[in-house]
C-alpha positions in Angstrom: 13.5 -160.9 140.3 11.7 -162.8 137.5 12.0 -166.2 138.4 10.3 -165.8 142.0 6.9 -164.6 142.8 4.4 -164.4 145.9 1.1 -166.9 145.0 -2.4 -166.5 146.1 -5.6 -168.6 145.4 -9.1 -167.0 144.9 -11.8 -169.7 144.5 -14.9 -167.1 143.7 -15.2 -164.0 143.2 -15.8 -163.2 146.9 -12.4 -164.5 147.8 -10.8 -162.9 144.9 -11.8 -159.4 146.6 -9.2 -160.4 149.2 -6.7 -161.2 146.6 -6.6 -158.1 145.3 -5.7 -156.1 148.0 -3.1 -158.7 149.2 -1.8 -157.8 145.9 -2.3 -154.1 146.2 -0.8 -154.0 149.7 2.5 -155.8 148.3 2.4 -153.2 145.5 2.2 -150.7 147.9 5.3 -152.0 149.8 7.4 -152.2 146.4 8.0 -155.7 146.6 10.8 -156.7 143.7 8.8 -160.4 143.0 6.4 -161.2 141.0 2.5 -161.6 141.9 0.6 -164.8 140.7 -3.2 -165.7 141.5 -4.4 -169.3 141.0 -8.0 -169.1 139.9 -10.9 -171.7 139.9 -13.3 -171.7 136.5 -16.0 -170.4 139.2 -14.7 -166.8 139.0 -16.1 -164.6 136.7 -14.9 -163.3 133.7 -15.3 -159.5 135.1 -12.9 -160.5 138.0 -10.4 -162.2 135.6 -10.0 -158.6 133.9 -9.8 -156.7 137.2 -7.0 -159.2 138.9 -5.2 -158.7 135.6 -4.6 -155.3 136.6 -2.8 -156.1 140.1 -1.3 -159.5 139.1 1.6 -160.7 136.5 0.1 -163.8 135.8 -3.3 -165.2 136.6 -3.5 -168.8 136.2 -7.0 -170.7 135.9 -6.5 -174.1 137.9 -9.2 -177.0 138.1 -11.0 -177.0 141.8 -9.4 -179.7 144.3 -11.9 -180.2 147.1 -11.0 -183.0 149.8 -14.8 -183.7 150.6 -14.0 -184.8 154.2 -17.1 -183.8 155.5 -16.2 -185.4 158.9 -12.7 -183.5 159.8 -14.0 -180.0 158.4 -16.8 -180.4 160.7 -14.6 -180.4 163.6 -13.4 -177.1 162.1 -17.0 -176.1 161.6 -15.6 -174.7 158.8 -17.2 -176.5 155.5 -16.1 -174.5 152.9 -12.3 -175.2 153.8 -12.4 -178.2 151.3 -11.4 -176.5 148.3 -8.5 -175.3 150.0 -6.8 -178.7 148.6 -6.9 -176.4 145.6 -4.0 -174.5 146.7 -1.8 -177.7 146.1 -1.8 -176.2 142.3 0.7 -174.1 143.5 3.9 -176.9 143.6 2.8 -176.8 139.9 4.6 -173.5 138.9 7.5 -174.1 137.7 8.2 -171.1 136.1 9.4 -170.1 139.0 12.2 -171.2 141.1 11.3 -170.3 144.5 7.5 -168.5 145.6 6.1 -167.6 149.0 2.3 -168.7 149.4 -0.3 -165.9 150.8 -3.7 -167.0 151.9 -6.1 -164.5 150.1 -7.5 -163.5 153.6 -3.8 -162.0 154.5 -2.6 -158.6 154.4 1.1 -157.3 153.9 1.8 -154.6 156.2 5.3 -153.6 154.9 7.9 -155.1 152.4 8.8 -159.0 152.7 10.9 -159.7 150.1 13.4 -161.4 153.1 11.0 -164.3 153.0 12.7 -165.3 149.5 15.9 -166.2 151.6 14.4 -168.7 153.3 13.8 -172.6 151.8 10.7 -174.9 151.9 9.0 -175.7 153.7 9.0 -171.9 156.0 6.2 -171.2 157.8 5.1 -169.6 160.8 3.6 -171.4 163.5 -0.1 -172.1 164.3 -1.8 -169.9 167.1 -4.3 -173.0 168.1 -1.5 -175.4 167.6 2.7 -174.0 167.4 3.8 -177.2 167.0 1.8 -177.3 164.0 2.7 -174.5 161.0 -0.3 -172.4 159.6 -0.7 -172.5 155.9 -1.6 -169.0 155.6 1.6 -167.7 154.7 4.7 -170.5 153.6 7.8 -170.4 151.2 8.0 -173.0 149.2 10.3 -174.3 145.8 7.6 -175.3 142.5 8.0 -178.9 141.5 6.2 -181.6 139.6 7.3 -184.1 141.1 6.4 -182.7 144.9 2.9 -181.6 143.3 2.5 -185.5 142.3 3.2 -187.1 145.6 1.1 -184.5 147.4 -1.4 -185.9 145.7 -0.7 -189.6 146.2 -0.3 -188.3 149.9 -3.8 -186.7 150.1 -5.4 -189.6 148.8 -3.5 -192.8 151.0 -3.7 -190.4 153.7 -6.2 -187.4 153.5 -5.9 -184.6 155.7 -6.4 -184.4 159.8 -8.5 -181.4 159.5 -10.1 -182.1 156.5 -8.1 -178.8 154.7 -5.0 -177.7 153.1 -3.5 -177.7 156.8 -3.7 -181.0 157.9 -2.9 -182.0 154.4 0.6 -179.7 154.3 1.7 -180.5 158.3 1.1 -184.4 157.7 3.6 -184.1 154.8 6.0 -182.1 156.1 5.9 -183.6 159.5 9.4 -182.8 160.6 8.9 -178.8 160.5 8.5 -178.6 164.7 11.5 -181.1 165.2 14.2 -180.0 162.8 15.8 -176.9 161.0 14.8 -173.8 163.1 15.5 -171.6 159.9 11.9 -172.9 158.7 10.0 -171.4 161.3 9.5 -168.1 160.4 8.4 -165.6 163.1 4.9 -165.2 164.4 5.0 -161.5 163.1 4.7 -163.2 159.4 1.4 -164.3 159.8 -0.1 -162.8 163.0 -3.6 -164.1 163.1 -6.0 -161.4 164.5 -7.7 -163.6 166.7 -4.7 -164.0 168.5 -4.6 -160.6 169.8 -7.2 -161.1 172.1 -5.3 -164.4 173.6 -2.2 -162.8 174.5 -2.9 -159.1 175.0 0.6 -158.4 176.4 2.3 -160.2 173.8 0.4 -158.6 170.9 1.3 -154.8 172.9 4.9 -156.0 173.2 5.7 -157.4 169.4 2.8 -156.0 168.2 4.1 -153.3 166.7 6.9 -155.3 164.6 4.0 -157.4 162.5 4.6 -157.7 158.9 1.4 -159.9 157.7 -1.7 -160.0 159.7 -4.1 -163.0 158.8 -7.7 -162.0 159.1 -8.2 -166.0 160.5 -11.8 -167.6 160.8 -15.3 -167.4 159.3 -15.7 -163.7 159.6 -13.8 -161.8 156.7 -12.7 -158.1 156.1 -15.5 -158.2 153.4 -18.2 -159.2 155.8 -18.0 -156.0 157.1 -19.4 -152.5 156.5 -16.8 -149.7 156.6 -17.7 -146.1 156.7 -15.4 -144.4 154.5 -16.4 -140.6 155.4 -16.1 -141.8 159.5 -13.3 -144.5 158.6 -15.0 -146.9 160.9 -15.8 -150.5 160.8 -19.3 -152.2 161.6 -20.7 -156.2 162.0 -23.8 -156.9 162.0 -24.9 -152.8 163.5 -22.1 -153.2 166.0 -18.6 -152.6 166.9 -17.8 -155.9 169.2 -13.8 -157.1 168.7 -10.5 -155.4 169.9 -8.9 -151.6 168.7 -6.1 -153.6 167.4 -7.9 -155.5 164.9 -10.3 -153.0 164.3 -7.5 -150.9 163.1 -6.0 -153.6 160.3 -9.7 -153.8 159.2 -9.5 -150.1 158.6 -6.2 -150.7 156.5 -7.9 -153.4 154.3 -11.1 -151.4 153.9 -8.6 -148.3 153.0 -6.7 -150.1 150.5 -10.0 -151.7 149.0 -11.6 -148.4 148.7 -8.3 -146.4 147.7 -7.3 -149.1 144.7 -9.4 -151.3 144.0 -13.0 -150.1 143.7 -12.1 -147.7 140.8 -10.4 -150.8 139.1 -13.9 -152.3 139.2 -16.0 -149.2 138.5 -13.6 -148.8 135.0 -14.1 -151.7 133.8 -17.3 -150.9 131.6 -14.9 -148.4 130.0 -12.6 -150.8 128.4 -12.5 -151.8 125.1 -13.1 -155.3 125.3 -16.4 -155.2 127.5 -18.3 -154.0 125.6 -21.0 -156.6 125.3 -24.3 -155.9 127.3 -23.7 -159.2 128.8 -20.1 -158.3 130.0 -21.9 -154.7 131.1 -24.5 -156.2 132.9 -22.4 -158.8 134.6 -19.7 -155.9 136.0 -22.7 -153.4 137.5 -23.8 -156.4 139.1 -20.5 -157.0 140.3 -20.0 -153.5 141.1 -22.9 -153.3 143.1 -22.3 -156.3 145.4 -18.9 -155.4 146.2 -19.9 -151.7 147.1 -22.8 -152.4 149.2 -20.4 -152.8 151.9 -19.1 -149.4 151.6 -22.7 -147.9 152.5 -22.4 -145.3 155.2 -24.3 -145.9 158.3 -26.0 -143.6 160.5 -24.0 -143.5 163.8 -25.0 -145.3 166.6 -25.6 -143.0 169.4 -24.9 -145.4 171.8 -21.6 -146.8 170.3 -20.7 -143.6 170.0 -20.9 -143.1 173.5 -19.0 -146.1 173.8 -16.0 -144.7 172.0 -15.4 -141.6 174.1 -15.7 -144.0 177.3 -13.1 -146.5 175.7 -10.7 -143.4 174.3 -11.6 -144.6 170.6 -12.5 -140.7 169.5 -11.5 -140.1 166.0 -9.3 -137.3 166.5 -8.4 -136.8 162.9 -12.3 -136.3 161.8 -15.6 -136.2 163.3 -14.1 -135.6 166.8 -11.5 -133.4 166.1 -11.3 -130.2 168.1 -12.3 -127.8 165.2 -15.4 -129.8 164.4 -16.4 -129.9 168.4 -15.9 -125.9 168.7 -17.9 -125.4 165.5 -20.8 -127.7 167.2 -20.4 -126.0 170.4 -20.4 -122.3 169.1 -24.0 -123.2 167.2 -25.4 -124.2 170.5 -24.2 -121.1 172.3 -25.5 -118.7 169.6 
């Protein structure tokens, strides 16, 4: 469907890592829609080349920052002011309808049915369900809507300092009018909500379609050991097993599909200059840091066994344990 697209935003090389995994997850699940990404001038030429391998359109836009330090302080997320840049998605008038997805979301199955919804369709926010979460929403590009949003932002600002507060105020009747614009929570399952209502997650979680890594700790802040398929943060494995299963899935896509694109860049004909090669080498080094295998921690290994979280298909498989026992018994 050439006139509809999934749209995301990358304001720097770090968030573009998430956008690449998001785009690849949409490709893996055979979306029939175009993929577009908005980027700011801060995104490097190397990252732009990688983005072109996954996205149909890579569109540079100017950054828009709310500069609302007071409201952002309430969220304890000063970096979210730049999410106002998301407003540029309404300028993509080459498309009749789009689904915006934050770069820290991950698609778990085909979600093309979202294009049957109308503007503005979104899922409730886990922190305040009468507000929608702006990490996933259906919209219709329109220059008129874009200009109205900019005017509204100038006159009223945002109650949380970021795009979510602004969009909820602008589309203020979302909570009380058309229920058809309320996406089920499974289209924007926040990883943090898994802790707050575990019974509901166990009952409905298997139907999740999109997971959203809310909060300041993103998948790329964790370390991934591709040999053991385990996730580590700050030397510990704190967090729910459900959350870690999503993190492992994110890293599996990154390791299998995105890292090879980065490693292939120096061989591309348009990357001949030494400066670009140095930039590429530095980027690969930075992004691969999180992939260094960690030495297994004895205490963590013991906890995994006690909690029933053994790697049955990997190092804890019966044949490996038997081999180790045979060594001791010789």
